[in-house]
C-alpha positions in Angstrom: -13.7 68.0 -49.5 -10.3 69.1 -50.8 -9.8 65.2 -50.8 -13.1 64.0 -52.7 -12.4 66.7 -55.1 -9.1 65.8 -56.0 -10.7 62.0 -56.4 -13.7 62.9 -59.1 -10.8 65.1 -61.0 -8.4 62.0 -61.5 -12.0 59.5 -61.9 -13.3 62.1 -64.6 -9.9 62.2 -66.5 -9.6 59.4 -68.7 -5.7 58.7 -68.6 -6.0 58.5 -64.7 -9.4 56.4 -64.3 -7.2 54.1 -67.1 -4.8 53.9 -64.1 -6.3 53.8 -61.3 -8.3 50.9 -63.0 -5.4 49.1 -64.2 -3.4 49.3 -61.0 -6.8 48.1 -58.5 -7.3 44.6 -61.2 -3.3 44.2 -60.8 -3.9 44.5 -57.1 -7.3 42.4 -57.1 -5.2 40.2 -59.7 -1.9 40.2 -57.0 -4.4 39.1 -54.4 -6.2 36.3 -55.9 -2.8 35.0 -57.4 -1.4 35.1 -53.2 -4.8 33.8 -51.9 -4.8 30.8 -54.6 -1.3 30.1 -54.1 -1.7 30.1 -50.4 -4.5 28.0 -50.5 -2.6 25.1 -52.7 0.3 25.3 -50.8 -1.2 25.2 -47.1 -1.8 21.5 -47.0 0.6 20.5 -49.5 3.4 18.1 -49.1 0.2 16.3 -46.2 0.4 19.5 -44.5 -3.5 19.5 -43.2 -4.9 15.8 -41.1 -7.1 13.7 -43.4 -11.1 14.3 -41.2 -11.4 11.1 -43.5 -9.8 8.8 -40.6 -12.8 10.1 -38.5 -14.8 7.6 -40.5 -13.3 4.7 -39.2 -14.6 6.0 -35.5 -14.3 9.0 -33.6 -12.2 7.6 -30.8 -10.7 10.6 -28.5 -8.6 10.4 -25.4 -10.1 9.7 -22.5 -8.7 9.6 -18.6 -9.8 6.4 -17.1 -12.5 6.9 -14.0 -11.7 5.6 -10.6 -14.7 4.8 -8.7 -15.2 4.0 -5.0 -17.0 0.1 -4.2 -20.4 1.4 -4.6 -19.4 2.8 -7.9 -19.4 6.8 -7.4 -16.2 8.8 -9.1 -13.4 9.1 -7.0 -11.3 10.9 -10.0 -10.1 10.4 -13.1 -6.5 9.4 -14.6 -4.9 11.2 -17.3 -5.0 14.6 -19.0 -8.5 15.2 -20.2 -11.7 14.4 -18.6 -13.8 13.0 -21.5 -17.2 10.6 -21.9 -18.3 10.5 -25.2 -22.3 10.9 -25.5 -24.0 10.6 -28.8 -26.3 14.5 -29.5 -29.5 12.8 -28.8 -28.2 11.8 -25.0 -27.6 15.8 -24.5 -30.3 18.2 -23.2 -31.7 20.4 -26.5 -30.5 23.0 -24.0 -26.7 22.3 -24.4 -27.7 22.1 -27.9 -29.7 25.5 -28.2 -27.3 27.2 -25.8 -23.8 26.2 -28.0 -25.1 27.2 -31.6 -26.5 30.5 -30.2 -23.2 31.5 -29.3 -20.9 29.9 -31.6 -22.2 29.3 -34.7 -26.1 30.2 -35.2 -26.0 29.7 -38.9 -24.3 26.6 -38.7 -27.1 24.5 -40.3 -26.8 26.9 -43.5 -23.1 27.1 -44.0 -20.8 24.5 -45.6 -18.0 25.3 -42.9 -17.7 29.2 -43.3 -20.1 31.5 -42.4 -19.3 33.7 -45.6 -21.3 36.4 -43.3 -20.0 36.1 -39.8 -16.7 36.1 -42.0 -17.2 39.6 -44.1 -18.8 41.4 -40.5 -14.9 39.9 -38.8 -13.2 41.3 -41.4 -15.2 44.7 -41.0 -15.0 45.1 -37.6 -11.6 44.4 -37.1 -10.6 46.6 -39.7 -12.4 49.6 -38.3 -10.5 48.6 -35.0 -7.0 48.2 -36.6 -6.6 45.0 -34.7 -8.2 41.7 -33.8 -11.7 42.0 -32.1 -13.8 39.3 -33.8 -12.9 36.0 -34.7 -15.1 33.9 -37.8 -14.7 30.7 -36.5 -17.4 28.4 -36.8 -18.6 25.1 -34.7 -16.6 23.6 -37.8 -13.3 25.1 -38.2 -13.3 24.9 -34.5 -13.5 20.7 -34.5 -10.9 20.8 -36.9 -8.1 22.4 -34.8 -9.8 20.8 -31.6 -9.1 17.9 -33.5 -6.0 18.4 -34.7 -4.3 20.6 -32.6 -0.5 20.2 -33.7 -1.4 20.3 -37.3 -3.9 23.3 -36.8 -2.5 25.5 -33.9 -5.2 27.8 -32.3 -2.0 29.7 -31.1 -0.6 30.0 -34.7 -2.9 33.1 -35.6 -1.2 33.0 -39.4 -3.0 33.3 -42.2 -1.5 29.8 -43.3 -2.5 28.2 -40.2 -6.6 29.7 -40.8 -6.6 28.3 -44.6 -5.6 25.1 -43.1 -8.4 25.1 -40.4 -10.9 26.4 -43.5 -9.5 23.5 -45.8 -10.0 20.7 -43.3 -13.2 22.2 -42.4 -14.5 21.7 -45.8 -13.5 18.2 -46.0 -15.3 17.9 -42.9 -18.5 19.2 -44.1 -18.0 17.1 -46.9 -17.6 13.5 -44.8 -20.2 14.7 -42.2 -23.7 15.5 -41.9 -24.6 18.3 -39.7 -25.4 16.7 -36.4 -22.4 14.3 -36.7 -20.1 17.3 -36.9 -22.1 18.6 -33.7 -21.5 15.7 -31.6 -18.2 15.9 -32.6 -17.7 19.2 -31.2 -19.6 19.1 -28.3 -18.0 15.7 -27.2 -14.2 17.3 -27.8 -14.8 20.9 -26.9 -11.9 22.1 -23.7 -14.3 23.5 -21.2 -11.9 23.7 -18.1 -11.3 22.1 -15.6 -9.6 19.3 -17.2 -13.2 18.4 -18.9 -12.9 17.6 -22.4 -17.2 17.6 -23.7 -20.0 18.5 -22.6 -20.5 15.4 -20.5 -17.6 15.1 -18.6 -18.3 19.1 -17.9 -22.2 18.8 -16.9 -21.0 16.5 -14.5 -17.6 18.5 -13.2 -19.7 21.7 -12.5 -23.4 20.2 -12.0 -23.1 17.0 -10.8 -25.4 15.0 -13.4 -25.7 14.0 -16.9 -25.6 16.4 -20.3 -29.3 15.0 -20.5 -30.3 16.6 -17.4 -28.5 20.5 -17.8 -31.3 23.2 -17.5 -31.5 26.0 -19.9 -29.3 28.3 -17.5 -26.9 25.2 -17.0 -26.2 24.3 -20.8 -25.8 28.2 -21.0 -23.1 28.4 -18.4 -21.2 25.3 -20.2 -21.7 27.2 -23.8 -19.6 30.7 -21.7 -16.8 28.5 -21.4 -15.6 27.8 -24.7 -14.2 31.5 -25.4 -11.8 31.6 -22.2 -12.1 28.2 -20.5 -10.3 29.3 -17.4 -11.7 33.1 -17.0 -15.6 31.7 -17.3 -14.7 28.8 -15.5 -17.9 28.8 -12.8 -15.8 27.4 -10.0 -13.1 30.1 -10.0 -14.6 33.2 -11.3 -18.5 32.5 -10.3 -19.2 36.7 -11.2 -17.7 36.1 -14.3 -19.6 33.0 -15.0 -22.6 34.4 -14.7 -21.8 37.7 -16.3 -21.3 35.4 -19.7 -24.5 32.7 -19.0 -26.7 35.9 -19.2 -25.2 37.3 -22.3 -26.1 33.6 -23.7 -29.6 33.8 -22.6 -30.1 36.8 -24.4 -28.5 35.2 -27.6 -31.3 32.6 -27.0 -34.0 35.4 -26.9 -32.7 37.1 -30.0 -32.5 34.0 -31.7 -36.4 33.2 -30.7 -35.7 30.5 -28.6 -36.7 32.1 -25.2 -39.1 34.9 -24.9 -38.7 38.0 -21.7 -39.8 36.2 -19.2 -37.9 33.0 -19.5 -34.7 34.9 -20.2 -35.6 36.7 -16.6 -36.2 33.9 -15.0 -33.4 31.9 -16.0 -31.1 34.9 -15.0 -31.9 34.6 -11.8 -31.6 31.2 -11.5 -29.0 30.6 -8.7 -25.4 29.1 -9.9 -26.0 25.7 -8.6 -22.5 23.8 -8.8 -22.2 20.5 -7.2 -20.6 20.4 -4.3 -18.7 17.2 -5.0 -19.0 16.3 -8.6 -16.5 13.7 -7.7 -14.2 12.7 -4.7 -11.1 13.8 -6.5 -9.8 15.8 -3.1 -10.8 12.2 -1.1 -8.1 9.7 -0.7 -5.3 11.2 -3.1 -3.1 8.3 -1.1 -5.3 5.1 -2.1 -5.6 6.5 -5.6 -1.6 6.9 -6.0 -1.4 3.5 -5.1 -4.3 2.6 -7.4 -2.9 3.8 -10.5 1.0 2.6 -9.6 0.0 -0.8 -9.5 -2.5 -0.2 -13.3 0.6 1.8 -15.0 2.7 -1.4 -14.5 -0.3 -3.6 -16.4 -1.8 -1.4 -18.8 0.9 1.4 -19.4 0.2 4.7 -21.3 -3.2 2.8 -22.2 -4.0 3.3 -19.0 -4.1 7.7 -19.4 -5.6 7.6 -22.9 -7.8 4.8 -23.2 -11.1 5.5 -21.2 -10.8 2.5 -18.6 -13.4 1.9 -16.0 -11.4 1.3 -12.4 -13.6 -0.6 -10.4 -11.7 0.0 -6.7 -13.1 -1.6 -3.2 -12.7 2.2 -1.5 -15.9 2.4 0.8 -16.1 6.7 0.6 -17.8 6.6 4.5 -14.7 5.0 6.0 -12.4 6.7 4.0 -13.7 10.3 5.0 -14.3 8.7 8.8 -10.9 7.5 8.7 -9.8 10.8 7.1 -11.4 12.9 9.7 -10.3 10.7 12.7 -6.2 10.7 12.0 -6.9 14.8 11.2 -8.6 15.3 14.5 -6.4 13.6 16.9 -2.9 14.8 15.1 -4.2 17.9 16.0 -5.1 17.2 19.1 -1.9 15.9 20.1 0.0 19.0 18.3 -2.6 21.2 20.6 -1.2 19.8 23.6 -4.3 17.6 24.7 -2.1 14.9 25.6 0.7 17.1 27.0 3.2 19.4 26.2 4.3 19.0 22.5 7.9 20.3 21.9 7.5 20.3 18.1 6.5 22.4 14.5 2.8 21.7 14.2 1.3 21.6 10.8 -0.7 24.4 11.0 2.5 26.5 11.9 4.5 24.4 8.5 2.0 25.3 7.0 1.7 29.0 6.9 5.7 29.3 6.7 5.6 26.9 3.4 5.5 28.8 0.5 2.7 28.1 -1.9 5.2 27.4 -5.1 7.4 24.7 -2.4 7.3 21.6 -4.4 6.5 18.5 -2.8 8.9 16.5 -0.3 9.2 13.0 1.0 10.2 13.5 4.4 8.0 16.2 6.1 9.1 18.0 9.6 5.9 17.6 11.5 4.2 14.6 12.2 2.8 12.4 10.5 0.0 9.4 10.4 -1.5 6.8 8.2 -4.7 4.8 8.4 -5.3 1.7 6.7 -9.1 -0.4 6.9 -9.3 -3.9 5.6 -12.3 -6.2 5.7 -10.8 -8.9 7.5 -12.7 -12.4 5.2 -11.3 -10.7 2.0 -8.5 -8.2 2.2 -10.2 -5.6 0.4 -8.5 -1.9 1.4 -11.9 0.0 2.6 -9.6 3.3 3.7 -5.9 4.1 2.9 -4.4 7.6 4.7 -1.2 7.7 3.7 -0.1 10.7 5.0 -1.1 14.1 5.9 -1.4 16.6 3.2 -0.7 14.6 -0.2 -0.2 17.9 -1.6 2.7 18.8 0.8 4.2 15.4 0.9 3.0 12.1 -1.9 5.2 9.3 0.4 2.5 6.7 1.1 3.4 5.6 4.6 1.1 3.1 4.5 3.0 1.3 1.4 6.0 3.1 0.8 7.7 3.6 4.3 9.2 0.6 6.7 9.0 1.5 10.6 9.7 -0.8 13.8 6.4 -2.5 14.8 7.1 -2.2 18.6 4.4 -4.3 19.9 2.2 -5.0 17.8 4.9 -7.1 16.4 4.6 -9.6 20.1 0.7 -11.3 18.9 3.4 -13.4 16.4 5.6 -14.2 19.2 2.4 -15.6 20.8 0.7 -16.9 18.1 4.2 -19.3 17.7 4.0 -20.5 21.3 0.6 -21.5 20.9 1.3 -23.7 17.7 4.0 -25.1 19.8 1.8 -25.9 22.7 1.9 -23.6 25.0 -1.4 -23.0 27.3 -2.1 -19.0 27.7 -2.0 -20.0 31.3 1.6 -20.7 31.0 3.2 -18.9 34.1 6.5 -16.6 33.2 8.4 -14.2 35.2 8.6 -10.7 34.1 11.9 -9.9 35.6 15.0 -8.4 35.3 17.1 -10.1 32.3 20.7 -9.5 30.6 21.2 -11.3 27.4 24.7 -11.2 25.8 24.2 -10.7 22.3 27.9 -10.0 20.9 31.2 -10.8 22.5 33.3 -8.3 24.1 29.7 -5.7 24.2 28.0 -5.0 26.7 25.3 -7.3 27.8 21.9 -5.8 26.8 19.5 -5.3 29.7 15.9 -4.4 28.1 13.4 -3.2 30.4 9.6 -2.8 30.5 7.9 0.3 29.7 7.1 1.4 32.5 10.8 0.7 33.9 9.4 -1.8 36.7 8.7 -5.2 37.0 5.5 -7.2 38.3 6.2 -10.9 39.2 5.6 -14.0 38.0 1.9 -13.8 35.4 0.2 -16.0 33.0 1.0 -15.8 29.0 -2.1 -13.9 28.7 -1.9 -11.3 31.2 1.7 -10.6 29.9 0.1 -10.1 26.5 -2.9 -7.9 27.3 -0.1 -6.1 29.5 2.8 -5.9 26.9 5.4 -6.6 29.1 9.1 -6.8 27.2 10.6 -9.0 29.2 8.2 -12.0 29.2 8.0 -11.5 25.5 11.7 -11.7 25.1 12.1 -14.5 27.4 9.5 -16.5 25.4 10.8 -15.6 22.0 14.1 -16.8 23.3 12.8 -20.6 24.5 11.0 -20.5 21.0 14.0 -19.4 18.8 14.4 -16.9 16.4 13.7 -19.0 13.8 10.4 -19.7 15.2 9.0 -16.1 15.4 10.7 -15.4 12.2 9.3 -17.8 10.6 6.1 -17.1 12.2 6.4 -13.8 11.0 6.7 -14.7 7.5 3.2 -16.8 7.6 1.9 -14.1 8.6 3.2 -12.4 5.9 5.5 -9.4 6.6 8.4 -9.6 4.6 10.9 -7.3 5.8 14.2 -8.2 6.6 14.1 -10.0 10.4 17.5 -10.2 12.2 17.7 -13.3 14.7 18.7 -11.2 18.2 16.6 -11.0 20.7 15.0 -7.5 20.2 12.8 -9.2 17.4 10.6 -10.2 20.0 9.3 -6.4 21.2 9.5 -4.9 17.5 13.0 -4.2 16.8 12.5 -4.9 13.4 11.0 -2.9 10.8 8.1 -3.7 9.1 6.1 -2.1 5.9 2.9 -1.0 7.7 0.1 -2.6 5.2 1.4 -6.2 5.5 1.6 -5.9 9.7 -2.0 -4.5 9.5 -3.3 -7.0 7.2 -1.1 -9.9 9.4 -3.7 -9.1 11.7 -6.0 -10.9 9.6 -5.2 -14.3 11.0 -6.7 -13.3 14.5 -9.8 -12.2 13.3 -10.5 -14.6 10.4 -9.3 -17.5 12.8 -6.5 -18.4 11.3 -6.9 -17.5 7.5 -4.3 -14.5 6.3 -6.1 -12.6 3.9 -4.0 -10.5 1.3 -4.6 -6.6 1.0 -6.3 -6.1 -2.4 -7.1 -1.8 -4.2 -9.0 -3.2 -7.1 -12.4 -5.0 -7.6 -11.8 -4.8 -11.6 -10.5 -2.4 -14.4 -13.4 -2.7 -17.5 -12.7 -0.9 -21.2 -15.3 1.8 -22.5 -17.9 -1.5 -23.7 -17.9 -2.9 -19.8 -15.7 -6.0 -20.8 -13.8 -7.0 -18.2 -9.8 -6.8 -18.8 -8.3 -7.9 -15.2 -9.2 -8.9 -12.1 -7.0 -9.6 -9.5 -8.1 -13.0 -7.7 -8.3 -13.2 -4.0 -5.6 -14.7 -2.0 -6.1 -16.5 1.5 -3.6 -18.6 3.5 -4.5 -21.2 6.2 -2.1 -20.1 9.0 -3.5 -20.9 11.6 -5.8 -23.2 13.2 -9.2 -22.0 14.4 -8.7 -23.4 17.4 -5.3 -21.7 18.1 -6.3 -18.5 16.4 -9.4 -18.4 18.5 -7.1 -18.6 21.7 -5.0 -15.3 20.1 -7.9 -13.4 19.3 -9.3 -14.0 23.1 -6.2 -12.9 24.3 -6.0 -9.6 22.4 -9.2 -8.8 23.2 -8.2 -8.8 26.6 -5.9 -6.0 25.3 -9.2 -4.1 24.9 -10.9 -5.2 27.4 -8.4 -4.6 30.5 -5.3 -4.4 29.1 -3.3 -1.3 27.4 -6.0 -0.2 25.0 -9.1 -0.9 27.2 -9.2 2.9 28.8 -9.4 4.4 25.1 -10.6 1.5 23.1 -12.7 -0.7 25.7 -14.4 2.1 27.8 -15.5 3.8 24.7 -16.3 1.2 21.9 -19.2 -1.6 22.6 -18.5 -3.8 20.0 -16.9 -6.8 19.9 -13.3 -5.7 19.2 -9.2 -6.7 19.7 -6.1 -5.8 19.2 -2.5 -4.4 20.0 -1.1 -1.5 21.0 2.6 -0.8 20.2 5.1 2.1 21.5 9.0 1.7 20.1 11.7 3.2 21.8 12.5 6.7 22.7 8.9 7.1 22.0 9.4 6.9 18.3 6.4 5.2 17.1 2.9 4.8 18.0 0.3 2.0 16.7 -2.9 0.8 17.6 -4.2 -2.2 14.6 -7.4 -3.4 16.2 -10.3 -5.6 14.8 -13.9 -6.3 14.5 -14.8 -9.1 13.2 -15.6 -7.6 10.2 -12.6 -4.7 9.5 -9.0 -4.6 10.3 -7.9 -0.9 10.7 -4.2 -0.1 11.8 -3.7 3.1 13.0 0.7 4.7 13.3 1.5 7.6 14.1 5.0 9.6 14.2 7.9 11.4 12.7 8.8 10.9 8.7 12.2 10.9 10.5 12.3 8.8 13.2 12.6 10.7 16.8 10.5 11.2 19.3 7.2 12.5 18.9 6.9 13.8 22.7 7.3 12.5 26.2 5.3 9.6 26.9 4.1 8.8 24.1 2.2 5.3 24.0 -0.2 3.6 21.6 -2.9 3.2 23.8 -3.2 7.1 24.3 -1.8 8.4 21.0 -3.2 6.1 18.7 -6.0 3.8 19.9 -8.3 7.2 20.5 -8.5 7.6 16.6 -9.2 4.2 16.1 -12.0 4.5 17.8 -13.7 7.3 16.9 -13.3 6.1 13.3 -15.0 2.7 14.2 -17.6 4.5 16.2 -18.7 6.5 13.2 -18.2 3.5 10.5 -20.5 1.6 13.3 -23.8 4.1 12.6 -24.0 3.2 9.2 -22.8 0.0 9.4 -24.6 -3.5 11.3 -23.1 -4.4 15.0 -20.9 -7.6 14.1 -21.7 -11.2 15.5 -19.5 -12.0 18.0 -16.7 -14.9 17.5 -18.1 -17.9 17.8 -15.7 -20.2 19.4 -14.5 -24.0 18.1 -16.0 -27.1 20.2 -12.9 -28.5 20.4 -11.7 -26.1 22.9 -12.1 -27.3 26.5 -12.1 -24.9 29.4 -10.6 -24.8 33.0 -10.8 -22.8 36.2 -7.3 -22.0 36.8 -5.2 -20.2 39.9 -3.7 -17.2 37.5 -0.7 -16.8 39.9 -0.2 -20.5 39.2 -1.5 -21.5 36.6 -2.7 -24.9 38.0 -6.5 -25.2 38.6 -8.6 -23.4 41.1 -9.2 -24.6 45.0 -11.5 -23.5 47.0 -8.5 -22.1 49.0 -7.0 -20.0 46.5 -7.5 -16.5 46.5 -10.7 -15.0 44.9 -8.6 -12.5 43.4 -6.6 -14.9 41.6 -9.5 -17.4 40.0 -9.5 -17.3 36.1 -11.0 -19.2 33.3 -8.9 -20.4 30.6 -9.1 -21.7 27.3 -7.2 -24.6 26.1 -6.2 -26.7 23.3 -6.9 -30.3 24.0 -4.6 -31.7 26.3 -3.1 -28.7 27.4 -5.1 -28.0 30.3 -3.3 -28.7 33.7 -4.4 -31.6 35.6 -2.7 -30.2 39.1 -4.7 -28.5 41.5 -2.9 -25.5 42.8 -0.2 -26.9 45.1 0.7 -23.2 46.8 -3.0 -22.5 48.5 -3.6 -25.2 50.0 -5.0 -26.3 54.0 -2.9 -28.7 54.4 0.5 -26.6 54.1 2.5 -24.9 57.1 2.4 -21.3 57.7 4.4 -19.0 55.0 5.4 -22.4 53.3 2.9 -20.8 50.2 5.4 -17.9 49.3 7.9 -20.7 48.7 9.5 -20.7 45.0 7.4 -20.7 42.2 6.1 -23.7 41.4 6.9 -25.6 37.8 4.4 -25.1 34.9 1.9 -27.6 35.2 2.0 -28.7 31.3 
């Protein structure tokens, strides 16, 4: 009390009272001068942005949206996920929740809430630190629209004065509803979602117009600290703050106590998948790279609508099938696996380790195309995009192995070789370079099987006959054929190319099989249907490309021979026995078991699968495409055709003829030929055998049937 008595004595002493009043007036005058000076200098020299620009239209940065073929959102390209909507396209609950939380006197002030300002000053003085802010929605809009000019990180007086001045200007130029609309489209709501529409889709999988009271309150909880109250990361904190906001709505008379309790009990029903951003990351990056070249920075800021060819169900089936097969291989289901497994690698890998191109564990890829259009329906470029962004489907080059052999046989068919042509599977020695050891290739099983038809050699994948056939045709014929099928990598003119020693781009060799699937037409792969601007105007639509490579009769012969790979060849046990629909394809295995392939097709789809190490090394002993890769193809196709109509069988061209032959000689079958050598073969007109089998003949002397191989009847 002594201090109060002293102050009273001073006040009742005229001279001291006069000095106090004079001093106080000087302080007020000084503060007023400083305030006026600060006010006038804060925006001097154009330091403050001009809200007048907004009168020409609100055009914020918007991430481009990437959609699947059926219109479902896959992901966004850009830093800010935003979809601009009008105020009347937002749920009234959203508007009420944000006003109750951020600025309940919004419609009563002109940019600054002086009542709230005085309350904040009082609270901050009492606590000796900043505990309350007084930013109105208009002030928040100012700093959100121009963060570089009005930095939210800068807490200086000058920054606040700039914010207030810009807020006054916004209020002068726009009606309240427009200001609120701008704010609700601009605000950061976490998870790269900006604006209530993007956040509604991101968290709840619905439009802002459809949000209920609890969901609206959840969004209104976010501006205070988007990371802290993110309902995906911190659901308990999000519910706590949501319930506080429901209480504010009750305080404002917008909810009664019973309604508040009802909405507080409402579960945090987040969408399990508001988009498919974790699906098809290699495909999305493939699309992004193509569009970045065409659209540049606009791709990330202009809010483009990118409609792709991706089928989400096929993509998920591809991802599951590949992951399960790789896990099975590493688990020892196909015999001892001697390498580091993916699971062991991920357990040892640190979270901050950067992504890499080459990974030390077993990798794989899957590509699925619509046969008649080339549309890419699924693309898996690797096992883990977060660990390795290298897209093996389009960026890698790998040895094709036996998946290259169909191009050798296609060249032979076009050159007039019937599939009943007999060649001998026996040891060969080829001199490649002078003064170097001769090349002596082997079959996979390290054995030789003697005479057989080209059809048999293809579906049994005999290396020696493919080499002999390629050498008869010549390297330029085979290289030219592969080029016409769409392979662009360099193929050197060595005999080893006939069994797939040349490296190929996986997407190219997979799409090359479209010639066999469509009966002669090569379709060029395409991942993008169209690109639209925000108004729906089409900016770009790729033109489909097709090339006629083989005549339909020639292609049907190859198609039928490749169906034998599934019916009775190297993929019979893993595909033919388990997949009942029409199908064909080719297995592939490279030297030292470093690459395994299966490229299979139905009448409407082509799917290629590759498995191997990024650095070409032996996968395991006895690795084979028909054993390791083909089962993944079967699992994927079975899942796809559970939801897809069964395709119709290929139609054989009428111009083809047939003949009953003895497949051990290639001649026409006779009643004296063994029943197990009987076969029906199809021919281009003029290539049919004209003579009956001279080996199995009743008029031959005993033992003469084992004489040397007869010449081919062509």
